[in-house]
Structure formats: structure tokens, C-alpha cells
Steps between C-alpha positions, in 0.01 A plus 500: 500500500583668171231765538328682784169354600307674770145405577243761588219328687301827511505543122193288440681281246535129577851397603541253213410783257760729660761229446395462136519878445844522663645221286356643178638846586841352587514317167388808309757733653787252506531452877417136437696359209376242257618159623567640849386260770229613739478385860318175559136522602586416859789751516289785366207410724728509804655834396159656451332330794224354286358156432700304240175440310481876437845503338420180310190665354701806392772285341236287327328810356835645392597176330161473330538857368850424370696715747668209679630160400511212749784260430443170672761438766675832435254771608298786361653755265409822322375433148588701192243773439267415218353774284199641679590364845685807622278746684374776276595859569143568611509202738826623652365853536179365657706306751702811587182705534328237717803476730523880533130528582524215750806650671334841507190355664717358779601859579160661442617653170234508230547399139435862403786617727735241353417601143541868588840425653610303191397786270687752716808278518496465121484879459792542741726277286 
């Protein structure tokens, strides 16, 4: 697979949504190239250990939003980014923040502790 895709079943985000987010991020940061073929629905479902309908829903949403292009008989490919389809800086930062808070919670680290650590780390630079 051209990009890392790890599911977090404890995150509280539906699996199909995690797939959508991963593909959008991979397109935005270049880990998934425009016109690069993605795994088939069945292949990705097997890799992730999920129902193929879950992957089909993610691919369908991604195609509807213009992130993927399905080419009949050839497969599914990354689509060129249209203006306004790339995640905004705020959306990317929100995703980073949410992941940090979620990871911290797994280790009984509060959001306040994480923010304090980030501020300290920034001062140490």
C-alpha cells in the first residue's frame, strides 16, 4: 500500500471514516500520488481485517468528494487535488491535536499536561 493505514478501534471514529482520513492525508502530503492505484476493495478489507462494505463506503465517499477516481476495469486511483479539497491548516492541526489528546488519554496523560509539555519543548528549541 502506498501509505500507512492503521486503524484505531478505540478512537471512536468509524472505520470507514478513518480510511477516508488516511487517504486524504496521503494525497495531501504526497505519500499517495495522483494517478497512483489503490488496493482493490477486497485487498484493503483483507489487509485491515474489515468488511469489504466498509472499504467500499470509504472509496465511494472519497470518489464523491473528488479525492479518488474509479476507472472501470482498471481500478481506483488518486485524483488531482482540486482547489479547496486539500485539508486546511486548521483541519490538519485539529487532527494532530485530537490524536495527541487521544494518545495521551491511553496513558492517563491529560490534555493540560500535553500542552504544558509542548510549550516547554518549544522553549527548549
